[in-house]
C-alpha positions, -999 to +999 in steps of 0.1 A: -379-065+577-397-090+555-409-084+520-444-071+513-459-071+548-496-063+552-487-036+577-454-018+580-445+009+605-411+027+604-398+051+630-433+061+640-438+089+665-469+106+678-466+136+701-494+156+717-494+190+734-512+190+767-511+224+782-474+233+783-462+197+781-454+175+751-466+139+756-446+113+736-474+087+730-452+069+706-415+074+697-395+054+671-419+025+668-411+001+639-429-032+632-442-054+605-473-076+604-477-103+577-511-111+562-528-137+584-506-130+614-522-124+647-509-096+669-519-085+704-512-050+715-509-050+752-496-025+778-506-004+807-530+025+804-514+055+786-487+034+769-498+042+734-519+012+724-549+032+712-526+058+695-509+031+675-542+016+664-555+050+655-524+056+633-527+022+617-563+029+609-557+064+595-577+081+623-547+101+634-517+116+616-481+107+628-458+134+641-430+115+623-424+082+606-442+061+580-473+039+581-481+015+552-512-007+553-520-031+524-499-010+501-514+024+512-488+048+525-511+064+551-486+091+560-490+105+525-528+103+521-550+133+527-587+141+526-609+119+504-581+094+497-577+088+534-614+086+540-617+060+511-589+040+527-607+039+560-640+030+543-626+002+522-596-013+541-600-010+579-628-014+605-629-003+641-650-014+670-646+014+696-649+009+733-678+033+733-692+018+701-700+051+683-733+037+669-760+059+655-786+058+682-817+060+661-806+030+639-805-007+648-772-025+651-779-041+618-785-007+602-753+006+617-733-023+601-751-019+568-742+019+566-705+016+557-715-011+531-738+015+515-711+041+516-687+017+499-713+011+472-717-025+480-745-041+460-778-034+475-790-071+474-759-083+493-755-056+520-780-071+545-766-106+541-730-094+545-739-073+576-756-104+592-725-125+584-703-098+601-725-096+631-725-134+635-687-134+634-684-110+663-713-126+683 
C-alpha cells in the first residue's frame, strides 16, 4: 500500500439482514486511490458497487474494516462530524437525483454551498461552474 493515498479501504465488509438471510454485500475489500487517479467501479447488479460508494461517502457504516478519505477515518466519525465530512468533502449524483422538487436545478446545487457557509457572492458563480462541468 502506498503512502498517503486519498482513499484507503482496509478489510472492508458490509453485511445486511434480509429476512432470515445475511447478505454479504462486501467482504474483505482493500484498496487505495491516489489523488488524481481515475477509478471505475464496475460489476453486475448486486455485486456491491453502490454499497462501496456509499461507504466511501459516509452514507453507510461498515460492518467491519476501515475507510479513510482525505485523512478522515470515516469508520470512527459519528453524527455531526460525519455530516460535516459529507458536506465538505464528497458529493454524490444519485441515479434518482434526490433533487428538492420545488427548487430549480441551480438552487439545488447552491443549497450545499449555503450549508457549507460558502461566501454568498460566490455561491451562484460556483454552482454555475459545477453545472457546466457536468453538462
